[in-house]
VEXTI-376631 format. One line per field, with one value per atom (N, C-alpha, C, O): residue number from 1; x, y, z. Coordinates in pm, 1 decimal. Example, Ala and Ser with C-alpha at 12.3 -4.5 7.8 and 13.67 -1.06 7.14 Angstrom:
// VEXTI-376631
resi = c(1,1,1,1,2,2,2,2)
c1 = c(1319.0,1230.0,1320.0,1423.6,1285.0,1367.0,1290.0,1340.9)
c2 = c(-569.0,-450.0,-330.0,-331.9,-225.0,-106.0,3.0,113.8)
c3 = c(780.0,780.0,780.0,846.5,708.0,714.0,787.0,803.9)
//
This chain:
// VEXTI-376631
resi = c(1,1,1,1,2,2,2,2,3,3,3,3,4,4,4,4,5,5,5,5,6,6,6,6,7,7,7,7,8,8,8,8,9,9,9,9,10,10,10,10,11,11,11,11,12,12,12,12,13,13,13,13,14,14,14,14,15,15,15,15,16,16,16,16,17,17,17,17,18,18,18,18,19,19,19,19,20,20,20,20,21,21,21,21,22,22,22,22,23,23,23,23,24,24,24,24,25,25,25,25,26,26,26,26,27,27,27,27,28,28,28,28,29,29,29,29,30,30,30,30,31,31,31,31,32,32,32,32,33,33,33,33,34,34,34,34,35,35,35,35,36,36,36,36,37,37,37,37,38,38,38,38,39,39,39,39,40,40,40,40,41,41,41,41,42,42,42,42,43,43,43,43,44,44,44,44,45,45,45,45,46,46,46,46,47,47,47,47,48,48,48,48,49,49,49,49,50,50,50,50,51,51,51,51,52,52,52,52,53,53,53,53,54,54,54,54,55,55,55,55,56,56,56,56,57,57,57,57,58,58,58,58,59,59,59,59,60,60,60,60,61,61,61,61,62,62,62,62,63,63,63,63,64,64,64,64,65,65,65,65,66,66,66,66,67,67,67,67,68,68,68,68,69,69,69,69,70,70,70,70,71,71,71,71,72,72,72,72,73,73,73,73,74,74,74,74,75,75,75,75,76,76,76,76,77,77,77,77,78,78,78,78,79,79,79,79,80,80,80,80,81,81,81,81,82,82,82,82,83,83,83,83,84,84,84,84,85,85,85,85,86,86,86,86,87,87,87,87,88,88,88,88,89,89,89,89,90,90,90,90,91,91,91,91,92,92,92,92,93,93,93,93,94,94,94,94,95,95,95,95,96,96,96,96,97,97,97,97,98,98,98,98,99,99,99,99,100,100,100,100,101,101,101,101,102,102,102,102,103,103,103,103,104,104,104,104,105,105,105,105,106,106,106,106,107,107,107,107,108,108,108,108,109,109,109,109,110,110,110,110,111,111,111,111,112,112,112,112,113,113,113,113,114,114,114,114,115,115,115,115,116,116,116,116,117,117,117,117,118,118,118,118,119,119,119,119,120,120,120,120,121,121,121,121,122,122,122,122,123,123,123,123,124,124,124,124,125,125,125,125,126,126,126,126,127,127,127,127,128,128,128,128,129,129,129,129,130,130,130,130,131,131,131,131,132,132,132,132,133,133,133,133,134,134,134,134,135,135,135,135,136,136,136,136,137,137,137,137,138,138,138,138,139,139,139,139,140,140,140,140,141,141,141,141,142,142,142,142,143,143,143,143,144,144,144,144,145,145,145,145,146,146,146,146,147,147,147,147,148,148,148,148,149,149,149,149,150,150,150,150,151,151,151,151,152,152,152,152,153,153,153,153,154,154,154,154,155,155,155,155,156,156,156,156,157,157,157,157,158,158,158,158,159,159,159,159,160,160,160,160,161,161,161,161,162,162,162,162,163,163,163,163,164,164,164,164,165,165,165,165,166,166,166,166,167,167,167,167,168,168,168,168,169,169,169,169,170,170,170,170,171,171,171,171,172,172,172,172,173,173,173,173,174,174,174,174,175,175,175,175,176,176,176,176,177,177,177,177,178,178,178,178,179,179,179,179,180,180,180,180,181,181,181,181,182,182,182,182,183,183,183,183,184,184,184,184,185,185,185,185,186,186,186,186,187,187,187,187,188,188,188,188,189,189,189,189,190,190,190,190,191,191,191,191,192,192,192,192,193,193,193,193,194,194,194,194,195,195,195,195,196,196,196,196,197,197,197,197,198,198,198,198,199,199,199,199,200,200,200,200,201,201,201,201,202,202,202,202,203,203,203,203,204,204,204,204,205,205,205,205,206,206,206,206)
c1 = c(11564.8,11618.9,11581.8,11590.8,11519.0,11449.6,11536.0,11584.9,11524.2,11592.9,11521.5,11476.6,11503.5,11418.4,11552.3,11533.0,11706.9,11799.3,11907.1,11983.9,11948.4,12020.4,12197.7,12252.3,12269.2,12406.6,12497.4,12480.2,12597.2,12686.6,12787.4,12849.1,12802.2,12939.7,13051.9,13015.0,13172.8,13249.2,13358.5,13376.0,13436.5,13585.2,13645.8,13612.3,13788.9,13917.5,13994.4,14001.3,14063.7,14153.4,14096.5,14007.5,14168.4,14076.3,13983.4,13952.3,13899.6,13835.0,13858.1,13830.7,13914.1,13938.9,14067.5,14132.3,14101.3,14292.8,14328.5,14236.8,14431.8,14555.3,14538.3,14509.5,14554.5,14604.4,14772.0,14847.6,14796.5,14964.3,15087.2,15081.7,15136.8,15232.4,15297.8,15288.0,15387.4,15401.6,15521.4,15558.1,15601.9,15766.9,15760.0,15863.2,15672.9,15638.6,15696.6,15746.6,15668.1,15679.2,15814.6,15861.4,15898.7,16033.0,16105.1,16196.6,16049.6,16112.5,16139.8,16245.4,16037.9,15991.8,16050.0,16113.1,16056.2,16095.7,16271.3,16344.0,16299.2,16488.2,16481.2,16593.3,16424.3,16390.2,16398.7,16448.9,16343.6,16350.0,16470.4,16510.0,16508.9,16629.5,16560.9,16626.3,16441.0,16375.3,16364.2,16387.1,16320.3,16325.8,16185.4,16101.7,16149.4,16019.2,15892.7,15783.0,15905.5,15783.6,15769.1,15667.6,15888.3,15822.3,15776.9,15731.7,15813.2,15789.5,15627.2,15525.0,15617.9,15447.1,15380.4,15274.6,15405.3,15289.2,15312.5,15222.7,15392.6,15407.7,15333.0,15263.5,15328.2,15281.5,15107.0,15033.9,15086.9,14933.8,14889.5,14769.5,14963.1,14888.4,14844.4,14739.8,14918.8,14909.0,14835.2,14803.7,14787.8,14706.3,14582.4,14565.8,14473.0,14347.9,14307.6,14217.5,14395.6,14396.4,14469.8,14459.8,14527.3,14577.7,14426.9,14364.8,14411.0,14351.3,14191.3,14120.4,14148.6,14041.3,14085.8,14034.6,14194.8,14205.3,14199.0,14140.8,14244.5,14251.1,14405.8,14438.8,14484.0,14619.7,14683.9,14651.1,14832.9,14900.9,14967.8,15007.2,15001.9,15122.2,15232.3,15293.8,15251.5,15413.5,15391.7,15469.5,15222.4,15219.3,15247.1,15304.1,15191.6,15135.7,15276.9,15314.8,15355.2,15509.9,15603.4,15686.4,15584.9,15646.9,15634.2,15718.4,15503.6,15485.1,15488.9,15481.1,15492.8,15571.4,15694.5,15752.9,15774.5,15938.7,15974.0,16035.0,15922.8,15893.5,15903.3,15980.3,15790.5,15784.6,15894.2,15960.5,15901.6,16061.9,16208.5,16304.7,16228.3,16322.5,16404.8,16527.1,16339.1,16453.6,16381.8,16263.9,16521.7,16482.3,16395.2,16379.1,16328.6,16213.3,16217.7,16131.0,16337.3,16373.8,16233.5,16127.1,16287.5,16174.9,16197.7,16100.4,16342.6,16390.3,16316.3,16247.2,16350.4,16247.5,16156.4,16127.9,16059.2,15935.3,15928.2,15895.4,15948.9,15928.9,15934.3,15849.8,16086.8,16087.3,16002.5,15973.0,15937.0,15850.3,15722.0,15656.9,15657.4,15571.4,15562.8,15472.7,15670.7,15618.5,15628.6,15567.5,15726.4,15743.8,15593.2,15538.6,15518.6,15407.4,15296.6,15236.8,15275.7,15141.0,15212.8,15138.0,15314.8,15381.1,15364.5,15358.3,15360.2,15289.5,15171.7,15160.3,15067.4,14936.5,14886.1,14779.5,15008.2,14969.0,14902.5,14886.9,14865.3,14847.4,14671.7,14582.0,14655.6,14474.5,14509.6,14611.5,14348.2,14340.9,14266.7,14152.4,14322.7,14285.4,14146.8,14102.9,14096.4,14053.5,13853.9,13742.3,13924.0,13786.1,13788.4,13679.7,13870.2,13882.7,13780.8,13681.8,13822.5,13719.0,13571.5,13482.1,13546.7,13428.7,13344.6,13221.6,13391.5,13331.3,13324.6,13253.5,13354.8,13381.4,13230.4,13136.1,13228.5,13118.7,12975.4,12881.0,12960.4,12845.4,12741.1,12620.1,12881.7,12779.1,12706.8,12615.8,12711.4,12602.0,12441.6,12335.4,12454.1,12346.5,12293.3,12177.5,12411.5,12390.7,12465.1,12532.3,12469.9,12562.7,12647.3,12625.6,12798.5,12872.9,12955.9,13002.1,12967.1,13046.8,13160.1,13102.0,13278.9,13374.1,13360.4,13315.4,13390.0,13389.0,13558.4,13569.1,13657.0,13744.6,13842.0,13917.2,13871.9,13983.8,14124.2,14219.5,14098.7,14248.6,14317.5,14249.3,14462.9,14489.7,14479.8,14495.2,14456.7,14432.7,14555.3,14546.2,14692.0,14797.8,14819.7,14862.1,14785.4,14783.0,14632.4,14628.0,14521.1,14385.3,14461.9,14457.7,14548.6,14619.6,14656.4,14629.7,14739.6,14790.8,14772.3,14832.0,14650.8,14579.2,14484.7,14456.5,14445.4,14360.2,14439.2,14412.4,14532.0,14645.8,14686.4,14714.2,14696.8,14748.6,14660.7,14701.2,14549.4,14449.5,14288.9,14194.4,14310.4,14238.2,14076.6,13997.1,14020.8,13911.4,13852.3,13730.8,13870.7,13822.0,13771.1,13651.0,13789.5,13695.4,13633.1,13580.8,13566.9,13434.7,13346.3,13245.2,13336.8,13254.0,13133.1,13158.9,13022.7,12940.0,12988.0,12956.8,13055.6,13094.5,13216.4,13224.2,13322.7,13423.9,13487.4,13559.0,13494.9,13484.6,13596.8,13607.2,13695.2,13835.2,13800.3,13778.4,13799.2,13862.5,13911.0,13856.6,13995.2,14095.5,14074.7,14150.9,13946.4,13891.7,13815.7,13829.7,13696.1,13588.2,13566.6,13458.8,13715.0,13706.6,13614.2,13500.9,13613.3,13563.0,13545.1,13478.3,13628.5,13613.5,13557.9,13516.6,13548.2,13473.3,13526.0,13647.4,13471.7,13336.5,13202.9,13083.8,13257.6,13218.8,13071.0,13085.0,12976.5,12855.0,12826.9,12744.1,12915.8,12932.4,12981.5,12947.5,13105.4,13169.1,13062.0,13074.0,12937.6,12847.8,12745.8,12684.3,12700.6,12595.8,12648.3,12570.3,12770.0,12867.5,12809.7,12774.6,12774.8,12779.1,12611.9,12563.4,12558.1,12401.6,12354.5,12296.0,12401.3,12415.7,12450.4,12363.6,12582.4,12646.2,12537.7,12463.0,12528.4,12447.5,12304.0,12245.2,12268.2,12078.6,12006.7,11896.6,12111.0,11988.0,11909.1,11928.1,11857.0,11799.9,11895.4,11951.2,11952.1,12011.4,12002.0,12086.4,11854.7,11841.0,11834.3,11784.1,11883.5,11944.1,12073.5,12102.3,12138.0,12251.9,12315.1,12231.4,12443.4,12472.1,12591.9,12649.1,12642.3,12772.3,12886.4,12856.7,12988.5,13084.2,13217.1,13297.4,13223.2,13359.0,13415.7,13341.9,13518.7,13586.3,13618.2,13679.7,13550.8,13563.9,13404.0,13306.3,13397.0,13245.7,13219.0,13108.2,13294.4,13241.7,13247.5,13136.7,13286.3,13237.0,13147.7,13138.8,13074.8,12953.1,12830.3,12732.1,12840.3,12803.3,12758.5,12661.3,12843.2,12810.4,12751.6,12693.4,12759.0,12695.3,12536.9,12455.4,12511.2,12403.7,12297.1,12174.2,12408.8,12324.7,12263.9,12186.3,12300.7,12264.5,12175.6,12140.1,12142.8,12007.8,12029.8,11943.0,12193.3,12243.2,12214.6,12183.1,12233.1,12267.4,12408.6,12498.1,12429.1,12582.0,12588.2,12499.9,12727.0,12794.7,12962.0,13022.4,12994.9,13100.3,13134.3,13050.1,13284.0,13337.8,13474.1,13578.8,13441.6,13533.4,13568.8,13597.8,13572.3,13552.1,13495.9,13379.0,13536.1,13477.4,13336.3,13227.1,13381.4,13302.1,13114.5,12994.4,13190.8,13065.5,12986.6,12865.1,13081.5,12987.9,12916.6,12833.2,12954.6,12901.7,12779.5,12710.8,12733.4,12637.5,12533.1,12417.7,12612.0,12481.3,12469.4,12407.2,12527.7,12502.3,12385.0,12290.4,12418.3,12364.0,12204.8,12103.1,12200.3,12103.5,12010.5,11888.9,12085.3,11957.6,11991.9,11887.4,12070.1,12098.6,12032.7,11919.5,12110.5,12061.9,12025.0,12068.1,11941.3,11906.8,11872.1,11865.2,11848.6,11813.8,11683.5,11626.7,11626.2,11452.9,11449.5,11341.6)
c2 = c(12391.9,12339.8,12473.6,12533.6,12535.7,12638.8,12636.2,12540.7,12765.0,12798.3,12912.3,12990.9,12937.2,13070.3,13156.1,13277.4,13105.3,13206.2,13170.0,13138.5,13159.0,13094.9,13096.2,13196.8,13034.1,13033.8,12934.9,12813.5,12988.7,12908.2,12923.5,13024.5,12745.9,12718.5,12648.1,12559.0,12687.3,12637.8,12561.3,12606.5,12474.5,12412.9,12477.8,12530.9,12497.2,12561.7,12500.0,12505.8,12425.8,12337.2,12239.3,12159.5,12251.9,12161.6,12218.0,12161.5,12388.1,12425.8,12570.1,12612.1,12641.3,12785.8,12810.7,12909.8,12713.2,12687.7,12605.8,12542.0,12581.6,12488.3,12346.8,12359.0,12241.1,12150.7,12158.7,12204.7,12088.1,12118.9,12139.0,12096.6,12178.2,12244.8,12101.2,12023.6,12046.9,11958.1,11925.0,12035.9,11840.7,11868.9,11878.8,11842.2,11915.5,12008.2,11860.6,11871.3,11772.9,11631.8,11615.1,11582.8,11651.4,11625.7,11692.1,11650.3,11844.1,11971.4,11961.7,11997.1,11910.3,11928.7,11791.9,11801.7,11644.6,11551.0,11591.2,11572.4,11656.6,11717.7,11834.9,11876.7,11859.2,11918.0,11896.2,11965.4,11789.3,11705.3,11590.2,11535.5,11574.8,11440.3,11355.9,11261.2,11309.6,11129.0,11117.0,11185.0,11004.6,10962.9,11029.2,11043.1,11070.5,11093.3,11011.5,11067.4,10878.8,10787.7,10818.8,10877.5,10782.3,10751.4,10927.6,10955.9,11013.7,11176.1,11167.1,11171.2,11157.0,11148.7,11055.6,11096.4,10948.3,10851.6,10904.2,10862.0,10984.4,11054.1,11177.8,11207.5,11261.5,11347.3,11355.5,11427.9,11253.0,11233.1,11135.8,11131.9,11066.2,11010.5,11072.8,11033.0,11177.2,11314.7,11406.0,11495.0,11366.6,11512.1,11573.1,11694.2,11456.3,11497.0,11582.6,11666.3,11543.3,11591.8,11793.4,11897.2,11770.3,11915.3,12010.0,12102.7,11952.7,12034.8,12061.2,12152.4,11989.5,12016.0,12035.1,11989.0,12107.7,12238.6,12136.6,12190.7,12004.2,11950.3,11937.2,11909.6,11958.3,11987.0,12052.2,12075.1,12139.3,12246.9,12218.0,12104.1,12361.5,12284.0,12219.1,12149.3,12269.4,12220.4,12106.7,12034.3,12033.0,11923.3,11815.4,11706.8,11875.5,11808.8,11772.4,11661.1,11887.2,11857.8,11763.8,11685.3,11776.8,11703.9,11535.2,11453.0,11531.6,11360.7,11352.5,11230.4,11380.9,11359.4,11349.8,11250.8,11468.4,11419.1,11294.4,11199.3,11316.2,11149.8,11020.2,10925.6,11045.1,10917.0,10883.8,10780.1,10956.3,10971.0,10965.0,10984.3,10948.0,10913.8,11057.3,11047.2,11211.5,11319.3,11412.2,11422.2,11493.3,11594.1,11686.8,11770.3,11687.9,11794.1,11890.9,11929.3,11955.4,12119.1,12257.1,12266.0,12306.3,12421.5,12486.2,12524.0,12504.4,12546.7,12492.2,12546.5,12307.5,12215.0,12233.9,12234.7,12258.8,12270.6,12351.6,12307.8,12523.3,12631.6,12631.8,12672.7,12560.7,12519.9,12462.9,12498.9,12372.8,12282.2,12358.7,12309.9,12415.0,12504.0,12569.6,12539.9,12668.1,12764.3,12703.2,12749.9,12577.6,12512.5,12460.5,12479.0,12378.7,12336.6,12490.3,12481.4,12564.3,12679.0,12725.9,12710.0,12768.8,12782.3,12670.9,12690.5,12552.1,12483.5,12458.9,12415.0,12502.6,12523.2,12662.1,12693.1,12721.3,12861.1,12936.8,13058.3,12822.8,12903.8,12947.4,12919.0,13025.6,12961.3,13025.8,13072.0,13001.8,13022.8,13124.3,13134.6,13189.7,13316.2,13363.4,13477.8,13283.7,13252.5,13229.0,13275.3,13118.9,13116.5,13186.8,13202.9,13244.8,13350.4,13474.5,13517.7,13518.4,13612.6,13551.1,13620.7,13458.4,13375.8,13358.3,13357.1,13349.8,13323.9,13490.9,13503.7,13567.1,13725.8,13757.0,13809.6,13709.8,13753.7,13704.1,13782.9,13598.3,13533.6,13606.0,13601.5,13690.4,13751.2,13877.1,13915.7,13915.2,13963.2,13883.5,13945.4,13739.1,13674.6,13609.2,13612.1,13546.9,13515.4,13539.4,13642.5,13449.9,13433.7,13375.3,13276.0,13400.7,13297.4,13255.5,13343.1,13127.0,13115.1,13008.6,12902.1,12978.4,12914.7,12792.5,12817.3,12642.2,12579.4,12502.3,12438.2,12523.1,12443.8,12375.4,12448.5,12214.4,12169.7,12224.7,12205.0,12301.9,12368.0,12386.7,12403.7,12374.3,12386.7,12561.2,12654.6,12557.2,12734.6,12836.4,12958.9,12750.3,12876.0,12895.6,12997.1,12792.7,12822.9,12906.8,12985.8,12879.9,12977.4,13087.6,13151.9,13163.8,13247.0,13341.7,13460.8,13242.7,13253.8,13300.4,13375.5,13234.0,13242.8,13348.8,13425.5,13347.3,13567.2,13628.7,13748.8,13601.4,13754.3,13800.4,13918.2,13648.5,13650.4,13687.9,13716.6,13670.3,13660.2,13728.3,13670.9,13863.2,13988.9,13980.6,14056.9,13902.8,13829.2,13771.0,13782.5,13727.2,13617.7,13698.9,13681.6,13789.0,13901.2,13945.9,14012.4,13954.9,14000.0,13896.2,13937.8,13734.5,13621.6,13667.9,13741.6,13622.5,13605.5,13521.5,13561.7,13415.7,13357.2,13263.6,13224.8,13225.3,13137.8,13080.1,13150.4,12966.4,12835.8,12775.6,12731.9,12781.9,12698.8,12598.3,12631.4,12440.1,12333.9,12362.0,12308.8,12424.0,12496.4,12553.7,12562.6,12637.6,12752.8,12673.4,12641.2,12573.3,12579.1,12422.0,12366.5,12361.3,12238.0,12175.0,12192.2,12108.9,12001.0,12000.5,12060.7,11913.9,11901.8,11807.5,11713.0,11835.6,11731.1,11645.5,11657.6,11505.7,11503.3,11522.3,11539.0,11514.8,11518.0,11626.5,11746.8,11578.2,11660.4,11790.7,11878.1,11785.8,11917.7,12057.6,12173.7,11977.1,12136.2,12204.7,12321.6,12112.2,12145.7,12181.1,12276.6,12156.5,12224.7,12374.6,12467.1,12379.5,12495.2,12580.8,12680.5,12594.8,12689.9,12710.7,12819.1,12633.9,12623.0,12744.7,12846.8,12704.6,12784.4,12911.7,12998.8,12944.1,13067.8,13124.9,13209.0,13094.7,13150.0,13192.0,13263.1,13136.5,13119.3,13074.1,13108.3,12976.3,12960.1,12750.9,12646.7,12777.6,12613.9,12561.5,12636.0,12367.9,12318.9,12347.7,12377.3,12327.1,12347.3,12472.8,12489.6,12561.1,12680.5,12656.5,12716.8,12584.6,12533.9,12519.8,12457.4,12543.0,12394.4,12406.4,12515.3,12297.9,12301.9,12236.5,12127.1,12297.9,12278.0,12200.7,12240.4,12115.7,12027.3,11941.5,11905.7,11917.2,11823.8,11645.6,11562.2,11630.7,11539.3,11478.0,11541.7,11382.4,11317.1,11253.7,11201.3,11221.2,11161.6,11337.3,11345.4,11404.5,11497.9,11626.1,11733.9,11591.9,11630.3,11578.3,11645.9,11423.1,11311.9,11314.2,11252.3,11394.5,11456.9,11568.4,11602.6,11640.1,11778.3,11762.9,11813.5,11649.3,11594.2,11534.1,11536.0,11461.8,11384.4,11434.0,11364.6,11621.7,11687.1,11786.8,11896.0,11734.0,11815.8,11914.2,11986.0,11921.8,12101.9,11999.2,11881.1,12072.4,12034.9,12011.9,12085.1,11919.9,11910.7,11922.7,11893.9,11977.9,11956.9,11905.8,11932.4,11808.4,11769.8,11849.6,11858.6,11949.3,12000.6,11948.5,11903.7,11966.6,11944.8,12008.7,11958.7,12136.1,12245.8,12361.9,12344.3,12491.4,12601.9,12639.2,12684.0,12605.0,12592.3,12497.7,12524.7,12403.5,12281.9,12348.8,12366.0,12378.7,12452.9,12613.3,12666.8,12659.5,12777.8,12760.9,12862.9,12679.5,12586.5,12546.9,12552.4,12475.6,12441.7,12518.2,12473.3,12670.6,12798.3,12851.0,12871.7,12881.0,12956.4,12876.1,12945.4,12765.0,12713.1,12666.6,12675.2,12597.6,12537.0,12598.1,12639.9,12615.4,12702.8,12843.5,12872.0,12930.9,13062.9,13110.0,13200.4,13015.6,13087.4,13233.7,13304.4,13271.8,13420.1,13442.4,13382.7,13507.2,13534.3,13602.1,13626.4)
c3 = c(1303.8,1463.5,1439.1,1332.0,1598.8,1619.5,1806.6,1866.8,1843.5,1957.5,2024.3,1940.8,2116.5,2180.0,2198.4,2206.9,2207.3,2233.0,2178.6,2269.5,2093.6,1989.5,2049.7,2004.4,2113.7,2212.6,2131.9,2143.4,2047.4,2017.1,2103.9,2137.9,2154.5,2269.7,2167.2,2090.7,2169.8,2114.0,2167.5,2280.6,2147.2,2191.1,2136.8,2030.9,2212.8,2144.0,2050.6,1927.8,2155.2,2053.4,1954.7,1984.2,1801.2,1736.3,1657.8,1553.0,1710.9,1661.9,1613.2,1500.8,1717.3,1697.2,1716.5,1682.9,1773.7,1822.8,1742.5,1690.9,1710.1,1674.5,1771.4,1890.4,1722.4,1823.1,1815.4,1729.8,1952.8,1989.1,1847.2,1731.8,1881.0,1770.0,1753.5,1848.6,1597.5,1581.6,1660.1,1699.2,1705.1,1731.9,1880.2,1936.5,1949.4,2058.7,2196.7,2308.7,2136.7,2238.3,2271.2,2380.4,2119.6,2133.9,2210.5,2281.4,2193.8,2264.9,2399.5,2452.0,2459.1,2621.3,2651.7,2757.0,2594.2,2626.4,2651.2,2748.7,2509.8,2512.1,2674.5,2703.6,2722.2,2838.3,2961.7,3050.2,2966.1,3077.5,3093.0,3195.9,2972.6,2932.0,2920.9,2964.5,2882.4,2841.8,2701.1,2601.1,2731.0,2564.7,2513.9,2603.1,2387.9,2367.0,2370.3,2370.3,2373.2,2430.2,2529.7,2567.2,2620.0,2769.8,2845.4,2956.3,2729.6,2839.0,2749.1,2817.6,2620.8,2609.0,2675.4,2723.2,2694.1,2804.3,2917.9,2990.7,2988.4,3144.4,3125.2,3222.4,3021.8,2988.2,3010.6,3078.1,2926.2,2927.1,3030.5,3057.8,3083.9,3186.5,3307.3,3358.7,3366.2,3433.7,3425.1,3504.1,3257.7,3236.3,3285.4,3299.9,3316.5,3357.6,3474.8,3480.3,3570.0,3731.2,3682.6,3748.0,3563.3,3563.8,3499.3,3551.2,3394.1,3280.9,3369.1,3326.6,3473.3,3573.4,3667.9,3769.9,3671.3,3778.7,3910.2,4004.3,3937.9,4082.2,4129.5,4244.8,4035.7,4054.1,4009.6,3893.2,4065.3,4004.7,3917.2,3892.4,3828.9,3762.1,3761.9,3681.3,3909.3,4002.8,3994.1,3931.9,4084.3,4085.4,3975.9,3986.0,3871.1,3743.2,3709.3,3673.0,3726.7,3617.4,3726.0,3680.2,3860.8,3959.6,3906.9,3870.6,3921.2,3894.1,3740.6,3727.0,3670.3,3498.0,3513.8,3469.9,3592.1,3631.5,3679.1,3630.3,3783.1,3865.7,3813.4,3829.9,3736.7,3682.4,3587.8,3587.6,3530.2,3433.8,3510.5,3436.2,3607.9,3689.9,3690.7,3699.6,3680.8,3620.5,3716.6,3750.5,3757.3,3862.2,3876.1,3787.1,3983.2,3958.0,4018.8,4097.4,3987.6,4053.3,4012.8,3951.4,4061.2,4071.7,3938.6,3873.3,3885.6,3689.6,3593.4,3507.1,3630.6,3516.5,3498.1,3378.4,3583.6,3615.6,3547.9,3437.6,3547.5,3510.3,3341.6,3261.9,3314.1,3124.7,3080.6,2966.7,3127.9,3056.4,3099.4,3007.1,3144.2,3215.8,3071.7,2993.3,3039.8,2969.5,2819.0,2722.8,2814.1,2644.3,2614.6,2505.8,2747.0,2713.5,2694.5,2587.3,2738.2,2717.3,2576.0,2479.6,2551.0,2411.0,2285.5,2164.1,2360.1,2247.5,2171.1,2056.6,2272.0,2270.2,2178.2,2125.1,2188.0,2185.6,2038.9,2027.0,1923.0,1836.6,1814.4,1893.9,1679.0,1689.2,1542.1,1490.9,1492.0,1314.1,1316.0,1360.5,1274.0,1257.9,1170.7,1182.4,1100.9,1017.8,1093.6,1069.7,1198.7,1299.2,1377.0,1432.5,1413.5,1534.3,1464.9,1523.9,1338.5,1268.2,1262.8,1311.0,1222.4,1230.6,1358.1,1355.8,1429.0,1586.2,1625.0,1724.8,1597.0,1648.7,1574.4,1633.5,1422.8,1333.7,1403.8,1398.0,1457.9,1495.7,1603.8,1625.6,1670.9,1785.5,1713.8,1787.1,1655.6,1537.8,1543.7,1537.2,1557.0,1543.5,1682.1,1723.7,1745.9,1858.4,1958.3,1958.3,2065.8,2183.2,2162.9,2093.5,2211.2,2162.1,2305.1,2378.2,2332.0,2422.9,2469.8,2449.0,2517.5,2507.2,2587.4,2699.3,2561.2,2684.4,2631.1,2526.5,2712.3,2693.7,2761.9,2826.4,2769.6,2876.2,2864.2,2788.8,2969.0,2938.0,3141.3,3242.4,3128.4,3285.4,3309.1,3230.4,3411.9,3472.1,3446.0,3453.5,3408.4,3412.5,3226.0,3170.7,3172.0,3048.2,3010.3,2915.9,3090.7,3047.2,3073.5,2968.6,3174.6,3172.2,3086.2,3069.8,3023.0,2901.7,2804.8,2727.7,2812.0,2647.1,2652.3,2560.2,2749.4,2740.3,2775.3,2776.5,2807.2,2768.2,2663.9,2641.3,2543.8,2478.5,2305.6,2192.9,2358.5,2267.2,2331.6,2385.7,2298.9,2407.9,2332.8,2387.8,2221.2,2160.2,2266.7,2250.5,2344.5,2462.5,2500.6,2479.7,2550.1,2626.7,2605.9,2695.3,2440.4,2417.6,2403.7,2347.0,2440.4,2413.6,2526.4,2621.5,2504.5,2639.6,2745.1,2857.2,2740.6,2857.3,2811.1,2694.5,2920.7,2873.8,2944.4,3015.7,2959.3,3085.7,3021.3,2906.7,3133.4,3124.4,3243.1,3359.6,3179.2,3280.1,3364.6,3461.4,3392.8,3527.6,3594.3,3690.5,3586.3,3660.3,3663.7,3781.7,3605.4,3683.1,3736.8,3758.3,3753.6,3794.6,3707.6,3752.6,3601.5,3527.7,3359.6,3275.5,3363.7,3198.4,3161.7,3229.0,2981.2,2921.5,2913.4,2929.9,2883.4,2899.0,3009.5,2983.0,3115.2,3206.9,3242.6,3264.8,3242.3,3228.6,3322.2,3296.5,3440.7,3460.8,3414.2,3437.2,3315.5,3240.3,3152.3,3115.5,3114.8,3005.3,3114.6,3067.2,3224.4,3291.1,3355.6,3377.8,3376.8,3436.7,3345.8,3408.8,3198.0,3088.1,3081.4,3048.6,3104.3,3112.2,3215.8,3179.7,3383.2,3499.4,3454.3,3459.7,3402.3,3357.6,3281.0,3331.0,3194.0,3119.2,3112.3,3030.8,3207.1,3278.1,3148.4,3105.1,3091.5,2967.6,2955.4,3018.2,2883.3,2872.1,2798.1,2717.6,2811.6,2724.6,2578.4,2493.8,2574.8,2418.8,2356.4,2245.2,2425.2,2369.0,2300.1,2196.8,2346.1,2301.1,2184.3,2119.0,2087.3,1949.9,1999.2,2005.0,2039.4,2130.6,1991.5,1943.4,1947.0,1874.3,1916.3,2000.8,1862.6,1929.6,1810.1,1718.3,1813.7,1699.4,1742.2,1675.8,1876.0,1960.0,1940.9,1980.0,1893.5,1908.5,2003.0,1991.4,2141.6,2239.9,2321.5,2374.4,2336.5,2401.2,2340.6,2399.5,2196.4,2143.5,2184.2,2214.8,2183.8,2239.5,2392.1,2435.1,2467.8,2592.5,2602.8,2705.8,2496.8,2528.1,2529.1,2606.2,2383.8,2340.4,2452.2,2445.0,2593.5,2670.7,2772.6,2838.4,2816.2,2891.3,2814.3,2858.6,2688.7,2604.2,2519.0,2469.4,2493.0,2416.3,2291.3,2305.8,2155.2,2019.3,1979.7,2021.9,1906.0,1904.1,1754.5,1673.8,1728.8,1568.7,1637.9,1741.8,1498.8,1547.9,1454.7,1365.3,1434.4,1358.7,1279.5,1326.1,1170.5,1032.7,938.3,829.7,966.4,900.4,934.6,969.0,940.2,900.6,796.4,831.3,668.6,565.5,607.3,605.8,633.3,660.5,794.3,804.3,885.6,1001.4,960.8,1033.9,864.3,831.5,757.8,764.8,697.5,681.4,723.9,681.3,875.5,955.4,1051.1,1147.4,1060.9,1106.0,1090.8,1166.8,914.0,814.8,772.6,770.5,749.0,708.7,805.1,788.0,947.5,1017.2,1148.9,1198.8,1207.6,1374.8,1336.9,1376.0,1257.7,1275.0,1093.9,1022.4,1074.6,938.9,944.0,1044.5,800.1,763.8,751.5,660.0,814.2,747.1,633.5,579.4)
//
């Protein structure tokens, strides 16, 4: 595999950052006063417009709480919003180091499905993000994977060709969507396997 201009485009959660903290749904359900099963269903049902920047945090949590027949007052919304942000706050330090090291050999960018207020918190807590060549958060660009518009945003922002990108994500549907717009794709299963692909195929050492 060769490319005129190598760009590695990473997903965030499940690749560089950890998936939602175990037990977080129980904790947020307790804050809402609803059973965990009902809370989880409402949480995910109303999530897509929030992730894509079409709904504010307040609108999202109002929808969730009303679906649970719980009061949607400002204090309840803020407690849930902060608990939600905290539940997605962990990173894999080994992967962070690896991503940063790749910048010596390629451009490195990020494309993540994450609400705008979560993105603000993540940027504040993870200063290494500011040193990447481009960071695209769905809540800010108003397009979430696997929407082709999310990938096209990165192509335009970096003024590159789709074939210049290697897109890395742990979800097959997102990798297939990237490939459909002309990017190269890799389904992430671990750092060692990814490193072998990048070293031997994507960025072979001369």
